[in-house]
C-alpha positions in Angstrom: 9.5 -26.9 -15.0 11.1 -29.8 -14.1 13.5 -30.9 -10.6 14.3 -27.6 -8.8 18.0 -27.3 -8.0 19.0 -26.9 -4.4 21.8 -24.5 -4.1 25.3 -25.2 -2.5 25.0 -22.6 -0.2 24.1 -23.2 3.3 24.2 -21.7 6.5 26.3 -22.2 8.9 25.8 -23.2 12.5 23.0 -20.6 14.0 23.5 -21.0 17.8 24.4 -17.8 18.8 21.2 -16.8 18.0 18.9 -16.8 20.7 15.7 -18.2 21.1 12.7 -16.4 19.1 14.9 -13.6 17.2 13.9 -14.9 14.2 15.6 -15.2 10.7 13.7 -12.8 9.1 11.4 -9.7 9.7 8.0 -10.0 9.1 6.9 -8.8 5.6 3.4 -6.3 7.3 5.8 -4.8 9.9 8.2 -4.1 7.4 5.7 -2.4 4.9 4.7 -0.5 7.7 8.2 1.2 8.4 8.2 2.0 4.5 5.2 3.8 4.6 6.9 4.9 8.3 9.4 6.9 6.3 7.2 8.0 3.6 5.4 9.9 6.4 8.8 11.2 8.0 9.4 13.1 4.4 6.0 14.5 5.3 7.4 15.7 8.6 10.4 16.7 7.4 10.5 20.5 7.4 13.1 20.6 4.5 11.0 19.3 2.3 8.5 21.8 0.3 5.1 22.3 2.3 3.0 20.7 -0.7 5.4 17.9 -1.3 4.6 17.4 2.5 1.4 17.0 2.1 1.7 14.6 -1.1 3.9 12.5 1.2 1.1 12.2 3.9 -0.8 11.9 1.3 0.7 9.0 -0.5 1.5 7.5 3.4 -2.6 7.8 3.5 -3.0 5.7 0.1 -0.6 2.8 1.1 -3.3 2.4 4.5 -6.1 2.7 2.1 -4.8 -0.2 0.2 -3.0 -2.2 3.5 -6.4 -2.3 5.3 -8.3 -3.3 1.9 -5.6 -5.7 0.9 -3.2 -7.7 3.8 -5.4 -6.9 6.3 -8.2 -9.4 5.5 -5.8 -12.1 4.9 -4.5 -11.4 8.7 -8.3 -11.7 9.5 -8.7 -15.2 8.5 -5.4 -16.6 8.6 -3.1 -14.0 11.3 -0.2 -17.2 12.8 2.9 -15.6 13.3 5.6 -17.3 11.7 7.9 -19.3 13.9 11.2 -17.9 12.0 9.9 -14.3 12.1 10.9 -11.6 14.9 8.1 -10.9 17.3 8.4 -6.9 17.3 5.8 -6.0 19.5 6.2 -7.7 22.1 2.5 -9.2 23.8 1.3 -9.8 20.2 0.0 -13.5 19.9 -1.2 -12.9 15.8 0.1 -11.3 13.2 -2.9 -9.0 13.2 -2.7 -7.7 16.5 1.1 -7.1 16.2 0.1 -5.3 12.5 -2.4 -3.6 14.1 -0.5 -2.3 17.1 2.1 -0.2 14.7 -0.3 0.4 12.1 -3.2 2.0 14.2 0.0 4.0 16.4 1.3 5.5 12.7 -1.9 6.6 11.7 -2.2 9.0 15.2 1.4 10.1 14.1 0.1 11.1 10.5 -3.4 12.6 11.9 -1.3 14.7 14.4 1.2 16.1 11.9 -1.7 16.7 9.6 -3.6 19.0 12.7 -0.2 20.9 14.3 1.6 20.7 11.4 0.4 20.7 7.6 -2.8 21.9 7.8 -1.8 25.3 9.8 1.7 26.0 7.3 -0.9 25.4 4.3 -3.0 28.1 6.2 -0.3 30.4 6.8 1.2 30.1 3.1 -2.8 31.0 1.3 -4.1 27.7 1.4 -7.3 27.4 3.6 -9.1 24.5 4.1 -12.7 25.8 5.9 -15.8 24.1 8.4 -19.1 25.0 7.9 -18.9 27.0 10.3 -16.6 29.0 9.1 -18.6 30.1 5.7 -21.3 33.3 5.4 -24.8 32.7 4.8 -24.6 33.3 0.9 -21.1 30.6 0.9 -23.6 28.1 2.5 -26.5 28.6 0.3 -24.0 28.7 -2.9 -22.9 25.3 -1.4 -25.7 23.5 -0.8 -27.0 24.5 -4.4 -23.8 22.4 -5.9 -25.3 19.0 -4.4 -28.9 19.8 -4.5 -29.7 17.5 -7.6 -27.7 14.4 -6.5 -29.7 11.2 -5.3 -29.2 10.2 -1.8 -29.9 6.3 -0.6 -31.4 6.3 3.1 -30.9 3.4 5.4 -33.3 3.2 8.2 -34.0 1.4 11.4 -34.0 1.5 15.2 -30.5 0.0 15.2 -27.8 0.1 12.8 -27.6 -3.4 12.7 -31.7 -2.9 11.1 -30.0 -1.6 8.3 -28.8 -3.1 5.1 -24.9 -2.2 5.9 -23.9 -4.9 4.1 -25.3 -4.2 1.0 -24.5 -0.1 0.4 -21.8 0.6 3.1 -18.0 1.1 2.2 -16.0 4.4 1.5 -17.9 7.4 2.6 -21.0 7.8 4.6 -23.1 9.8 6.9 -24.6 8.4 9.9 -27.7 10.2 11.1 -29.3 10.1 15.0 -33.1 11.0 14.3 -36.6 10.7 16.6 -37.7 7.6 15.1 -33.9 6.1 15.0 -30.9 5.9 12.9 -30.1 5.8 9.2 -26.8 5.7 7.1 -26.5 7.7 3.7 -23.5 6.7 1.2 -22.2 9.3 0.0 -19.3 7.4 -2.0 -20.2 8.3 -5.4 -21.3 11.7 -5.2 -17.9 12.3 -3.8 -16.5 10.8 -7.0 -18.8 12.3 -9.1 -17.9 15.8 -7.4 -15.0 16.4 -6.0 -13.6 16.5 -2.2 -12.5 20.2 -2.6 -15.7 22.6 -3.2 -14.2 26.4 -3.9 -15.9 28.4 -1.4 -17.5 31.8 -2.5 -15.2 34.0 -4.0 -12.2 33.7 -1.3 -9.0 32.7 -3.1 -7.8 29.3 -2.3 -10.0 28.6 -0.1 -12.2 25.1 -0.1 -14.0 22.8 2.0 -14.4 19.2 2.3 -17.8 18.4 0.5 -18.4 15.4 3.0 -19.0 18.8 5.3 -21.5 19.7 2.7 -23.5 16.8 2.6 -23.4 16.4 6.3 -25.4 19.7 6.5 -27.5 19.2 3.8 -28.3 15.3 5.0 -30.5 16.9 7.9 -33.0 18.0 4.8 -33.6 14.5 3.3 -35.8 13.7 6.9 -39.5 14.7 8.0 -38.5 14.2 11.6 -36.3 15.6 14.3 -32.4 14.8 13.4 -30.5 15.1 16.4 -27.0 14.6 14.6 -25.2 13.6 11.4 -21.7 12.4 11.3 -19.8 11.3 9.0 -17.4 7.9 8.7 -15.1 6.1 6.6 -15.4 2.0 5.9 -12.6 0.5 4.7 -14.0 -3.1 3.0 -11.5 -6.4 1.5 -11.2 -5.1 -2.1 -12.6 -7.0 -5.0 -9.2 -7.5 -6.1 -7.7 -9.5 -3.8 -4.3 -10.3 -3.2 -3.3 -13.9 -4.5 0.4 -13.3 -4.7 2.9 -12.3 -2.0 2.6 -8.8 -3.2 -0.2 -5.9 -3.9 1.1 -6.4 -7.9 -0.8 -9.8 -8.0 -4.3 -8.5 -7.0 -6.8 -9.9 -9.5 -10.5 -10.2 -10.1 -12.4 -12.6 -7.8 -16.0 -11.0 -8.4 -16.7 -10.9 -4.8 -19.9 -9.0 -3.9 -19.8 -6.5 -1.1 -21.4 -8.2 1.6 -19.0 -11.2 1.1 -16.1 -8.5 1.8 -14.8 -8.1 5.7 -14.8 -4.6 6.8 -10.9 -4.1 7.6 -11.2 -0.4 9.1 -13.8 1.8 10.4 -12.4 5.7 10.4 -14.9 8.1 12.2 -14.2 11.9 13.0 -13.0 12.4 16.5 -16.1 14.1 17.8 -18.1 11.4 16.8 -20.5 9.9 20.2 -19.0 6.7 21.3 -23.0 5.3 21.2 -22.7 5.5 17.3 -19.4 3.9 17.2 -20.3 0.9 19.5 -23.9 0.1 17.6 -21.6 0.6 14.0 -18.6 -1.9 15.2 -21.2 -4.5 16.3 -23.8 -4.1 13.1 -20.4 -4.5 11.1 -19.4 -7.6 13.4 -15.9 -5.3 13.1 -13.1 -5.7 15.7 -13.1 -3.1 17.8 -9.2 -2.4 17.3 -9.7 -1.6 13.3 -11.6 1.6 14.7 -10.0 4.7 14.0 -11.2 8.2 15.6 -8.8 10.8 13.4 -7.9 14.4 14.0 -7.2 15.0 10.6 -9.2 14.4 7.3 -11.2 11.2 6.7 -9.9 9.3 2.9 -6.2 11.5 3.5 -5.0 10.2 0.4 -7.4 12.6 -1.3 -5.2 15.7 0.1 -2.6 15.8 -2.8 -5.4 16.9 -5.1 -5.9 20.4 -3.6 -6.6 22.5 -6.2 -3.8 24.9 -6.6 -1.0 26.1 -7.9 2.0 27.5 -6.0 5.1 26.3 -7.9 7.0 27.7 -4.5 5.9 25.5 -2.3 7.0 22.6 -5.0 10.3 21.1 -5.6 12.7 23.4 -7.4 12.5 22.2 -11.7 15.2 21.2 -13.1 16.0 20.3 -17.4 16.8 16.7 -17.6 19.9 16.2 -19.9 20.0 13.8 -22.5 22.3 10.8 -22.8 25.0 11.4 -25.6 23.7 9.7 -28.7 20.6 10.0 -28.3 19.0 12.8 -29.0 18.5 12.8 -32.9 16.4 10.0 -34.3 18.9 10.0 -37.5 22.1 9.7 -35.8 20.7 7.4 -32.7 21.1 3.7 -34.4 24.9 4.9 -35.6 25.8 6.1 -31.7 24.4 3.1 -30.2 26.0 0.4 -32.9 29.2 2.4 -32.1 29.6 2.3 -28.0 26.4 1.0 -25.8 24.1 4.1 -23.8 23.1 4.5 -20.4 19.5 6.0 -20.1 19.0 7.7 -15.9 15.6 8.9 -15.8 14.4 11.2 -14.6 17.5 12.9 -14.1 17.7 12.2 -17.8 15.0 12.7 -20.4 12.2 10.3 -21.5 12.6 11.8 -25.0 15.5 9.4 -25.2 13.5 6.4 -25.2 10.4 7.9 -27.4 13.6 8.8 -30.1 14.5 5.3 -30.0 11.2 4.1 -31.3 10.6 7.4 -33.4 14.1 6.1 -35.2 12.7 2.9 -35.9 9.8 4.3 -37.2 11.3 7.2 -39.4 14.1 4.3 -40.7 13.3 3.0 -43.7 16.1 0.1 -43.5 14.0 -0.7 -40.3 11.3 -3.8 -40.2 10.3 -5.0 -37.2 9.9 -3.9 -33.8 9.0 -6.3 -30.8 8.5 -4.6 -27.0 6.8 -5.4 -24.2 4.6 -3.1 -22.4 3.2 -2.9 -18.6 2.3 0.3 -17.5 1.1 2.9 -20.5 -0.6 5.6 -18.9 -3.6 7.2 -20.0 -1.6 9.1 -22.7 1.7 7.1 -24.4 4.0 8.6 -26.7 5.5 4.9 -26.4 1.8 3.3 -27.8 1.7 6.5 -30.5 5.2 5.6 -31.6 4.2 1.8 -32.3 0.7 2.8 -33.9 3.1 5.0 -36.5 5.5 2.5 -37.0 2.7 0.0 -37.7 1.2 2.5 -40.5 4.8 3.2 -41.8 4.5 -0.8 -43.1 6.6 -2.3 -40.0 6.1 -5.2 -38.5 5.1 -4.4 -35.0 4.4 -7.3 -31.9 3.7 -5.8 -28.4 3.2 -8.1 -25.6 0.6 -6.1 -23.3 0.4 -7.4 -19.3 -3.2 -7.4 -19.1 -3.5 -8.1 -15.4 -0.7 -5.0 -14.6 -2.8 -4.2 -11.3 -4.6 -1.0 -11.5 -3.9 -0.3 -15.2 -6.0 -3.8 -16.1 -8.7 -1.0 -18.1 -6.3 1.4 -20.0 -3.8 -1.4 -21.1 -7.3 -3.5 -22.9 -8.1 0.1 -24.2 -4.1 0.7 -25.7 -4.3 -3.3 -27.2 -7.8 -2.3 -29.3 -5.9 0.8 -30.4 -3.0 -0.9 -31.3 -4.6 -4.1 -33.0 -6.8 -1.5 -35.3 -3.7 0.0 -36.0 -2.1 -3.0 -37.4 -0.1 -3.8 -35.0 0.1 -7.5 -33.6 -1.0 -7.9 -29.5 -0.2 -10.5 -27.7 -0.7 -10.9 -24.0 2.2 -13.0 -22.7 2.3 -16.7 -21.9 -1.1 -18.2 -19.6 -0.5 -18.6 -15.9 2.4 -15.7 -15.9 2.4 -12.2 -15.9 4.8 -10.5 -18.3 6.6 -7.9 -16.2 10.2 -8.1 -18.4 11.1 -4.1 -19.8 12.7 -4.6 -23.3 12.5 -3.1 -26.7 14.3 -4.9 -29.7 14.5 -3.1 -33.5 15.4 -5.6 -36.4 17.2 -3.1 -39.3 18.3 -4.3 -42.3 22.2 -3.5 -43.2 23.8 -4.3 -46.1 22.8 -8.1 -47.1 22.1 -9.4 -43.3 19.2 -8.0 -40.4 21.5 -6.2 -37.7 19.2 -5.7 -34.0 19.2 -2.7 -31.2 18.3 -3.3 -28.2 17.0 -1.2 -24.7 16.2 -3.1 -21.4 15.1 -1.0 -18.9 13.9 -1.3 -14.7 11.3 1.0 -15.7 7.5 0.6 -17.6 8.2 2.9 -20.6 5.3 4.9 -18.9 6.1 8.8 -19.7 4.3 10.2 -16.7 5.7 7.7 -14.0 9.4 8.3 -15.6 9.0 11.9 -14.7 8.9 10.6 -10.5 10.4 7.1 -11.0 14.5 6.9 -10.6 15.1 4.1 -12.9 18.2 2.9 -15.7 17.5 1.9 -19.3 20.7 0.2 -21.4 20.5 0.6 -25.2 22.6 -1.9 -26.8 23.7 -3.4 -30.3 25.3 -6.6 -28.5 24.6 -9.9 -30.4 24.2 -11.5 -27.5 21.8 -9.7 -25.4 19.7 -9.1 -28.9 19.8 -12.8 -29.7 18.9 -13.6 -26.3 15.8 -10.9 -27.1 14.6 -12.4 -30.3 14.7 -16.1 -28.3 12.4 -14.4 -25.4 9.9 -12.8 -27.9 9.7 -15.9 -29.9 8.9 -18.1 -26.9 6.3 -15.8 -25.5 4.7 -15.8 -29.0 4.5 -20.0 -29.0 3.3 -19.8 -25.5 6.4 -21.1 -24.3 7.9 -20.3 -20.6 11.1 -19.0 -21.5 14.5 -20.5 -20.8 18.0 -21.5 -22.9 20.1 -17.9 -22.8 23.2 -17.5 -23.1 23.6 -13.4 -21.6 19.9 -13.0 -20.5 18.7 -14.3 -16.8 15.2 -14.4 -17.2 12.1 -16.4 -14.7 10.5 -18.4 -13.8 12.6 -21.1 -15.0 16.2 -19.6 -14.6 16.6 -16.8 -12.6 16.6 -18.3 -9.1 19.2 -20.8 -9.7 21.4 -18.3 -11.9 20.9 -15.4 -9.2 21.7 -18.5 -6.1 24.8 -18.8 -8.2 26.4 -15.6 -8.7 25.9 -15.2 -5.6 27.5 -18.7 -4.3 30.8 -17.9 -6.8 31.5 -14.4 -5.2 30.8 -15.5 -1.7 33.9 -18.1 -2.8 36.3 -15.2 -3.6 35.1 -13.1 -0.8 33.7 -10.3 -3.0 31.4 -7.3 -3.0 28.1 -8.0 -3.4 25.4 -4.8 -4.5 21.9 -5.2 -4.8 19.3 -2.5 -5.8 15.4 -3.3 -5.7 11.9 -2.4 -4.1 11.3 -5.1 -2.1 13.4 -8.8 -0.8 11.2 -11.4 0.4 12.5 -14.5 -0.6 14.0 -16.2 1.6 15.9 -18.5 -0.4 17.3 -15.8 -1.5 17.8 -14.3 1.8 19.5 -17.5 3.2 22.1 -17.3 0.3 23.2 -14.2 1.6 23.0 -15.4 4.9 25.7 -17.9 4.1 27.4 -15.5 1.2 28.4 -12.9 4.8 28.6 -16.0 6.7 32.3 -16.7 3.9 33.1 -13.0 4.9 31.5 -11.7 1.5 30.3 -7.8 1.8 27.1 -7.2 0.7 25.4 -4.3 0.5 21.4 -3.9 -0.1 19.5 -0.7 -1.3 16.2 -2.1 -0.4 13.6 1.0 -0.9 10.7 -1.0 0.7 10.3 -4.2 2.1 13.1 -6.3 3.6 12.1 -9.7 5.4 16.3 -9.5 6.0 17.9 -8.8 9.1 21.5 -7.5 8.9 24.4 -6.6 11.4 23.2 -10.2 13.6 26.7 -11.5 14.8 27.2 -15.1 13.1 24.5 -15.0 10.5 24.5 -11.7 8.7 27.5 -8.9 10.3 29.0 -8.5 6.8 25.5 -7.2 5.3 24.3 -3.5 5.7 20.5 -2.3 4.3 19.9 1.3 3.0 16.5 2.7 1.9 16.7 5.8 -0.3 12.7 7.8 0.2 13.1 10.8 -1.6 11.5 13.1 -4.0 11.8 10.3 -6.7 10.7 7.0 -6.4 13.5 4.3 -6.0 12.7 2.1 -8.8 15.5 1.1 -10.6 16.6 -2.8 -10.0 20.6 -3.6 -10.2 22.6 -6.6 -9.4 26.0 -6.2 -8.8 28.8 -8.7 -8.3 32.6 -7.4 -8.2 34.8 -9.9 -7.8 32.9 -12.2 -10.8 32.6 -8.6 -12.7 29.2 -9.0 -13.7 26.6 -6.3 -13.4 23.1 -6.6 -14.2 19.7 -4.2 -14.8 16.3 -5.2 -14.9 12.6 -5.7 -13.5 12.4 -8.3 -10.9 12.8 -7.6 -7.3 13.7 -10.5 -5.0 10.1 -12.1 -4.1 8.5 -15.2 -4.3 6.1 -14.4 -7.1 9.5 -12.4 -9.5 11.6 -15.5 -9.2 8.2 -18.1 -9.7 5.2 -16.6 -11.4 6.6 -14.3 -13.8 8.2 -13.6 -16.9 10.8 -11.3 -15.6 14.6 -10.3 -17.4 18.2 -9.3 -15.9 19.9 -7.9 -18.3 24.1 -7.7 -18.0 26.0 -4.6 -19.1 28.8 -5.4 -20.6 30.3 -2.1 -21.8 33.3 -0.7 -19.5 31.6 2.7 -19.2 28.1 1.8 -19.0 29.3 -0.7 -16.0 31.4 2.1 -14.5 28.8 4.9 -14.6 26.2 2.3 -13.1 28.8 1.5 -10.3 29.1 5.0 -9.1 25.2 5.3 -9.1 25.6 2.6 -6.7 28.2 4.4 -4.5 26.2 7.3 -4.1 23.1 5.8 -3.4 25.0 3.7 -0.4 26.4 7.2 0.9 23.4 9.1 1.3 22.0 9.8 4.6 19.9 12.9 3.9 16.9 10.3 2.4 18.9 7.3 3.4 17.6 5.2 6.2 19.7 2.7 7.7 18.0 -0.6 8.8 19.4 -2.4 12.1 19.2 -5.6 13.8 16.4 -5.0 15.6 14.3 -3.7 12.2 14.5 0.0 13.5 14.8 2.1 10.0 17.6 5.4 11.6 19.2 8.3 8.8 22.8 8.7 10.1 24.4 12.1 11.5 27.3 12.2 9.3 27.7 14.8 6.7 24.6 15.6 4.6 24.8 13.5 1.2 21.4 13.0 -0.5 21.8 10.7 -3.8 18.9 12.1 -5.8 20.4 15.8 -5.7 23.9 15.0 -6.4 22.0 13.0 -9.4 20.4 16.0 -10.5 23.6 18.2 -10.5 25.4 15.4 -12.6 22.6 14.8 -15.2 21.1 18.3 -15.8 21.1 19.9 -18.7 
């Protein structure tokens, strides 16, 4: 890739920083604080009840992933970097610092479920009952639901005698019998059935399946059974982190025996003796055992099979950007003026219309598109298939390593190939994360190009819950660069040499640093909106720009390792995290004095800058720029779901007048 050019931006003297203050927040603690903000939405009484349950479930699922992916890495290497702030007093390792915070937050979540969410569900007619609450007839009916299941029983005098390493992951039952101890893995049974079994003829009344399995298990032994208790074990994932974010997980083929146990969840009433023997058998650190007052596997609670629209967010009808509603007029409209699509406040149908227009228009000869997360149903893929069958040249660059969507993307790639689409899998060694589509159309004696560049995944399902921006344009410079990008990907080359686009991995870091530097020299105003900020080179450049007098406002939803508001370092930098009804997913980079504004796919993380094909696209149209700049100002003013980060690493909500960015966007964009 050539010699890396060093930025002219340099930090000034940092002698005002106290010893041990550190330049950066710890990445994992920053992630934990993001989950804390999600849990705060679950605790917010102004949030509809089933949406609170959903936030609670999201937080629980994030914890699962944290213990599957991040904790095992720190079990192996847990040094605290000298440049990081040590936020938990007395911590000697990063793992120790992490689990103190994460266990406290998990206990907070458990108490929230027990004291608020579960009673509120019951009060609103959604009942989760225990075995003891069921009638004899209901119990017999529940038992019959699982009577045909096959059970594996692992026995021994002690838990250490059992072949736990070969079988135990997820949910299991621990049994104390007259002749010894036993473990019964039940994760597969739960996945085949459901966590929530209806109880008799009672309306909206359910029991957790492990409560039924627990009682049924007593029938599996010939000798006396003294007790059967459920537990849930988290292990290092088969998909192990290889980059600096969970989006870079790849399959390693590890056996269960070689994957570290990283958390044991137990019910509060589990006898201490059970826990101590199991912890010893698994060689699990005692600090990673969590006794919960809430349900085990709490990520599943979002799946309670009920329909209570009054306990959900109020629905709204998304708007449609002018000129993108009718396929027959679409290309003429874009040729006349650039358009911005803002989902979910505006309809994802606008993007589908763009593809349908390309399919139906006889003058269109080719479609080129990157695909990252298609989902199980995809009107985007369907449109590409229709276009190929209509005789258009269709090229799709599909990322097979999109974490958690690998199988779906592979199946779509086969379906697209069968329909005649030319399917490419990007450049070896680089994940293609850029979101763009280019349409070639014959107009007179020349070919004119139309393009859309997005911050989102072209996924119809997530477009209803992710906040994303898309630009539709016929600008010649942008379209010429996209032609070059697709050509280079097709040739297996690392993309470079663009006139208007900023593309990683070759050129993005250098150009972002130059944009920051030019704005700093002008003592200007930088606004960056993204999911995460962990790249220390970019962070240092922002520190240096602050020291030069530039005003820097960051809207970072998730992980932020930058410390704002530190005298002599970052007093001109502020950070807000918006966590609300919709997942903030749009990436926007604004440089006011130099009049540059970009939207695109990357966060400022090492993997985005150096290990991926990412794309930032300039917004040239003055009206589109003004529209996006207005959005930025609203995001930055949010003090309902907008959490401010201080120099100590604490997030708080301002007590000023109520401004909700997402509520304002709904009002601005709806039909």
